[in-house]
C-alpha angles and dihedrals in degrees: 000000000000121000088244091056090047091053090049090050091052092050089050090053090049092050090052095049097038106026093172094061118101105229097172095098102036111147109222093215100051120080110263093229089059089053103036137041094248121149128197092272091054088052092051089049088057091052091046091050090053090052098043100042102029108023091241115147117202114189115220090246089063098051094100086064089065094060099113135021090253094051089045091056093045091051100039101041095080089044090055092048088053092054092050093240 
């Protein structure tokens, strides 16, 4: 999966868990929590969706690597390759 596709996937998850958020102007290099009104439960929902829908496990120690869209793509791309998706 490409980094762009991963970023799109993350935005889709965010739009599902926080439908009132405007994700149209999210800067991929700025932490998501600085741009969107996401709390810790929303963040956990993102992690849970990755596990439930895509079989991607993210250990709690790696959560900081999911701060921005760019860092999400960097972190998740090898994990998607390992799942064959």
